[in-house]
C-alpha positions in Angstrom: 66.8 -80.7 33.2 65.0 -78.6 35.7 67.1 -75.6 34.9 66.3 -75.9 31.2 62.6 -76.0 32.0 62.9 -72.9 34.1 64.7 -71.0 31.4 62.0 -71.9 28.8 59.3 -70.6 31.0 61.1 -67.4 31.7 61.7 -66.9 27.9 58.0 -67.4 27.1 57.0 -65.1 29.9 59.3 -62.4 28.6 58.0 -62.8 25.1 54.3 -62.5 26.2 55.1 -59.4 28.3 56.8 -57.7 25.5 54.0 -58.4 23.1 51.3 -57.2 25.5 53.3 -54.0 26.3 53.7 -53.3 22.6 50.0 -53.7 22.0 49.2 -51.5 25.0 51.6 -48.8 23.7 49.8 -48.9 20.4 46.4 -48.5 22.0 47.5 -45.6 24.2 49.3 -43.8 21.4 47.6 -40.4 20.4 45.5 -40.6 17.1 47.0 -38.9 14.1 45.8 -35.4 13.2 42.6 -35.3 11.0 43.1 -33.7 7.6 40.6 -30.9 7.0 39.8 -28.0 4.8 39.3 -24.6 6.4 37.8 -21.3 5.2 38.1 -17.8 6.6 35.0 -16.1 8.2 34.2 -13.0 6.2 31.8 -10.0 6.4 29.7 -9.6 3.3 26.6 -7.8 2.2 23.5 -9.7 3.1 20.1 -8.8 1.8 17.5 -11.2 3.0 13.7 -11.0 3.1 10.8 -12.2 5.2 8.2 -14.0 3.3 4.4 -13.5 3.5 1.8 -15.5 1.5 -0.2 -13.0 -0.5 -3.0 -12.6 -3.0 -3.3 -10.1 -5.8 -6.4 -7.8 -5.5 -7.7 -4.9 -7.6 -7.6 -1.6 -5.8 -11.1 -0.9 -7.2 -13.6 -3.6 -8.2 -17.3 -3.3 -8.7 -20.1 -5.8 -9.4 -22.5 -4.4 -12.0 -26.2 -4.9 -11.2 -29.2 -3.3 -12.7 -31.3 -0.8 -10.7 -34.4 -1.3 -12.9 -36.2 -4.4 -14.1 -36.5 -5.5 -17.7 -35.0 -7.5 -20.5 -31.4 -7.0 -21.8 -31.7 -5.4 -25.3 -28.0 -4.4 -25.8 -24.5 -5.5 -24.9 -21.9 -3.0 -26.1 -18.4 -4.3 -25.0 -16.0 -7.1 -25.7 -15.6 -9.4 -22.8 -12.3 -9.2 -21.0 -11.4 -5.8 -22.6 -10.6 -2.5 -21.0 -13.6 -0.1 -21.0 -13.4 3.7 -20.5 -15.3 5.5 -17.8 -18.8 6.4 -18.9 -18.9 3.9 -21.8 -22.3 2.1 -22.2 -22.1 -1.5 -21.3 -25.7 -2.9 -21.1 -29.0 -1.6 -22.2 -32.3 -2.7 -20.7 -35.6 -2.3 -22.7 -36.0 1.4 -22.6 -39.6 1.8 -24.0 -41.4 1.7 -20.7 -39.0 4.2 -19.1 -39.1 6.5 -22.1 -42.9 6.5 -21.9 -42.8 7.2 -18.2 -40.4 10.1 -18.8 -42.6 11.6 -21.5 -45.6 11.4 -19.3 -43.8 13.0 -16.4 -42.7 15.8 -18.6 -46.3 16.4 -19.9 -47.6 16.4 -16.3 -45.0 19.1 -15.5 -46.1 21.2 -18.4 -49.7 20.9 -17.3 -48.8 21.9 -13.8 -46.8 24.9 -15.0 -49.8 26.0 -17.1 -52.1 25.7 -14.0 -49.6 27.7 -12.0 -49.5 30.5 -14.6 -53.3 30.6 -14.6 -53.4 30.6 -10.8 -50.9 33.5 -10.7 -53.0 35.6 -13.1 -56.1 34.9 -11.0 -54.4 36.1 -7.9 -53.1 39.3 -9.6 -56.5 40.0 -11.1 -58.4 39.5 -7.8 -56.0 41.6 -5.9 -56.5 44.5 -8.3 -60.3 44.2 -8.0 -60.0 44.0 -4.2 -58.3 47.4 -4.2 -61.4 48.9 -5.8 -63.7 46.9 -3.5 -65.0 45.1 -6.6 -64.6 41.6 -5.3 -65.1 39.8 -2.0 -62.0 39.1 0.2 -63.0 35.5 0.3 -62.5 35.2 -3.5 -59.0 36.6 -3.2 -58.1 34.1 -0.5 -59.5 31.2 -2.6 -57.4 32.3 -5.6 -54.3 32.6 -3.4 -54.9 29.1 -2.1 -55.3 27.8 -5.6 -52.0 29.4 -6.6 -50.1 27.7 -3.7 -51.7 24.4 -4.6 -50.5 24.9 -8.2 -47.0 25.6 -7.0 -47.1 22.3 -5.0 -48.3 20.4 -8.1 -45.4 21.8 -10.1 -42.9 20.6 -7.4 -44.5 17.2 -7.5 -44.4 17.0 -11.2 -40.7 18.1 -11.2 -39.9 15.3 -8.8 -41.7 12.8 -10.9 -39.9 13.9 -14.0 -36.5 13.6 -12.2 -37.5 10.1 -11.0 -38.5 9.1 -14.5 -35.3 10.5 -15.9 -33.3 8.6 -13.4 -35.0 5.3 -14.2 -34.4 6.0 -17.9 -30.7 6.6 -17.3 -30.6 3.3 -15.3 -31.8 1.5 -18.4 -28.3 2.1 -19.8 -25.6 0.7 -17.6 -22.3 2.6 -18.0 -18.8 1.9 -16.7 -18.3 3.6 -13.4 -14.5 3.9 -14.0 -11.9 2.9 -16.5 -11.1 -0.8 -15.9 -11.1 -4.3 -17.3 -14.5 -6.0 -17.6 -15.1 -9.7 -17.2 -17.2 -12.3 -18.9 -20.9 -11.3 -19.0 -23.2 -13.2 -16.7 -26.2 -12.5 -18.8 -27.0 -12.7 -22.5 -29.3 -10.7 -24.8 -32.9 -11.2 -24.0 -32.2 -12.2 -20.4 -34.6 -10.8 -17.7 -33.0 -8.9 -14.9 -34.3 -7.9 -11.5 -33.2 -4.7 -9.8 -30.3 -5.1 -7.3 -30.2 -8.9 -7.5 -29.1 -10.0 -11.0 -25.3 -9.9 -11.4 -24.4 -8.7 -14.8 -20.6 -8.4 -14.7 -17.6 -7.3 -12.7 -15.3 -4.5 -13.6 -12.0 -3.8 -11.9 -8.9 -1.6 -12.2 -5.6 -3.3 -13.1 -3.0 -0.6 -12.9 -1.9 0.0 -10.2 -2.8 -3.2 -8.4 -2.6 -4.5 -4.8 -1.3 -7.5 -3.0 -2.9 -8.4 0.3 -0.9 -10.1 3.1 -1.8 -11.0 6.7 0.8 -10.1 9.3 1.0 -10.7 13.1 0.2 -7.8 15.3 3.8 -7.7 16.5 4.8 -6.5 13.0 2.3 -3.6 12.8 4.8 -0.9 13.9 7.3 -2.2 11.3 4.8 -1.8 8.5 3.7 1.6 9.7 7.3 2.7 9.4 7.5 1.2 5.9 4.4 3.1 5.0 6.2 6.4 5.8 9.5 5.4 4.2 10.6 2.6 1.9 13.0 2.0 -0.9 13.0 0.2 -4.2 14.4 -2.9 -2.5 11.9 -3.0 0.4 9.3 -5.1 -1.3 9.7 -7.9 -3.8 7.1 -10.1 -5.3 7.5 -13.8 -6.3 4.8 -15.2 -8.5 3.3 -18.7 -8.3 5.5 -20.0 -11.1 8.6 -19.0 -9.1 9.5 -16.0 -11.2 10.2 -12.6 -9.7 8.0 -9.6 -10.5 10.3 -6.7 -11.6 8.3 -3.7 -10.3 8.7 -2.2 -6.9 5.9 -1.8 -4.3 4.8 0.4 -1.5 2.4 0.2 1.4 -1.1 1.2 0.2 -3.1 0.7 3.3 -3.1 -1.1 6.7 -6.5 -2.4 7.9 -8.3 -0.6 10.6 -8.0 -3.2 13.4 -6.6 -6.5 14.5 -8.7 -9.7 14.4 -9.4 -10.7 18.0 -9.6 -14.4 16.9 -6.3 -14.7 15.1 -4.3 -11.7 16.3 -3.5 -10.7 12.7 -4.1 -7.7 10.5 -4.3 -7.2 6.8 -1.8 -5.0 4.9 -2.2 -4.0 1.2 0.9 -3.4 -0.9 0.6 -1.5 -4.2 2.5 -2.4 -7.4 2.5 -0.8 -10.8 1.1 -3.2 -13.5 1.4 -1.5 -16.9 1.8 -4.8 -18.7 -1.1 -6.4 -16.9 1.1 -9.3 -15.6 -0.7 -9.4 -12.3 -4.3 -10.6 -12.3 -6.9 -10.2 -9.6 -7.0 -13.3 -7.4 -3.5 -14.6 -8.3 -1.5 -16.1 -5.4 2.0 -14.9 -4.8 4.7 -14.5 -2.1 5.5 -11.0 -0.8 9.2 -10.6 0.3 9.8 -7.8 2.8 13.4 -6.7 3.4 14.5 -7.7 6.9 15.7 -4.9 9.2 18.9 -6.9 10.0 20.1 -6.8 6.4 23.5 -5.3 5.8 27.1 -6.2 6.2 27.0 -9.4 8.2 29.2 -12.4 9.1 28.8 -15.2 6.6 30.2 -18.8 6.3 29.5 -21.7 4.0 26.4 -23.6 5.2 28.2 -26.9 4.8 30.4 -26.1 7.8 27.4 -26.2 10.2 26.6 -29.2 12.4 23.4 -29.7 14.4 23.1 -31.3 17.7 19.8 -31.4 19.6 18.4 -28.4 17.8 21.6 -26.3 18.4 24.2 -25.4 15.7 28.0 -25.7 16.0 31.1 -25.1 13.9 34.7 -26.2 14.4 37.1 -23.2 14.7 40.7 -23.8 13.6 43.2 -22.8 16.4 46.5 -23.6 14.7 46.5 -27.4 15.0 43.5 -27.7 17.3 39.8 -27.7 16.4 37.6 -25.9 18.9 33.8 -26.6 18.7 31.8 -23.5 19.1 28.0 -22.8 19.3 26.7 -20.3 16.8 23.3 -18.6 16.1 22.1 -18.8 12.5 20.5 -16.1 10.4 18.9 -16.7 7.0 20.6 -18.7 4.2 21.9 -16.8 1.3 22.6 -19.2 -1.6 25.4 -21.6 -0.4 26.2 -19.4 2.6 24.5 -18.7 5.9 24.5 -15.5 8.1 25.9 -16.0 11.6 24.3 -13.6 14.0 26.5 -14.6 17.0 29.4 -16.9 17.8 31.9 -16.0 15.1 34.0 -13.0 14.1 35.4 -12.0 10.8 39.0 -13.3 10.3 38.5 -16.5 12.2 39.0 -19.8 10.3 36.5 -22.6 10.4 36.6 -26.2 9.3 34.5 -26.8 6.2 35.4 -30.4 5.2 36.6 -33.3 7.3 34.9 -32.4 10.6 32.7 -35.5 10.7 35.3 -37.4 12.8 36.4 -34.4 14.9 35.8 -33.8 18.6 36.2 -30.6 20.6 40.0 -30.1 21.0 40.9 -32.6 18.4 44.1 -32.2 16.4 43.9 -31.2 12.7 46.1 -30.8 9.8 45.5 -29.0 6.5 44.9 -31.4 3.6 42.2 -33.3 1.8 39.7 -34.9 4.2 39.9 -38.7 4.8 36.9 -39.4 2.6 38.4 -37.4 -0.3 41.8 -39.0 0.1 40.3 -42.5 0.2 38.3 -41.9 -2.9 41.4 -40.5 -4.7 43.5 -43.5 -3.5 40.8 -45.9 -4.7 40.9 -44.3 -8.1 44.8 -44.6 -8.3 44.7 -48.2 -7.2 42.1 -49.0 -9.8 44.1 -47.3 -12.6 47.4 -49.0 -11.8 46.1 -52.5 -11.2 47.3 -55.0 -13.8 44.8 -56.2 -16.2 43.6 -59.8 -15.8 
């Protein structure tokens, strides 16, 4: 009886040991390779741009103000239209200025007549003086009167010029060819010299775009001012559309702001169709100096850890995790500035469960395979 009991205990112990060993072997067994998709690292043309917030500005814009006082008696343009240089725009009541001009012209005529008389007196007295027929004092007085008359003529000429200028200011003309805005005054309105804003006129073709850059970029834009191509500058409008004309550096401001460390740059664009309006917001895109033939990979292959970026490189059946430095994104791809070489293969799908040095096999990732299997099971299940 005792022997049977001993045999039973030994048998149970053997069974338990076998079961534990089998479970331990299963736990210590290496995990199966992870199915992944891979892609080859390639060099491709990469044109990418730095973005600057900009504002459209007219290259020439002037506020129209009157230089003489009076009431508006004429408006000779259509608001919002293009006016030619020298075209009359506003007229201020001219009657007072016409009268002042006529008076100045009459004064000049009178002064000229007095000058002629004084000249004749000087000539006559000088002739008499040669014959001792007149005192020397009389000749000197006639000469002084002649010089006074000459001064009066000069004063009258200046007064006439001033009156003519005031009369010309009564008609306000376009200083250059440009588009005029909505009038700020109406017929009959009283204007004061230098203070009342009548309107604003500005040029529209070509037109400028102002951007603010850091002082570190000054040399870059000075180089672009000397040499640029049709692809150097691109303009994106506020609605997201791209402006099709090319630009060039028009001017770089004289100095850097000591408060912000920035400087203003103005880029010129042609604007024949008047698509760009003064004051519009836009984004100026400037071709990056690093554009060219660069290493590119699908962006979906990138993983981020603590602000650093990694990819899994396929080494036959092993996945090696490697740190990379990213450049700009180009559609679904991203430029790699360091960490990869053309011809290497990277894991694009299925890397979520991978670790550095993990085994891989080519095939659909687990998530994709599971989804496919789920669909097959659903389609083959018998109907209830």
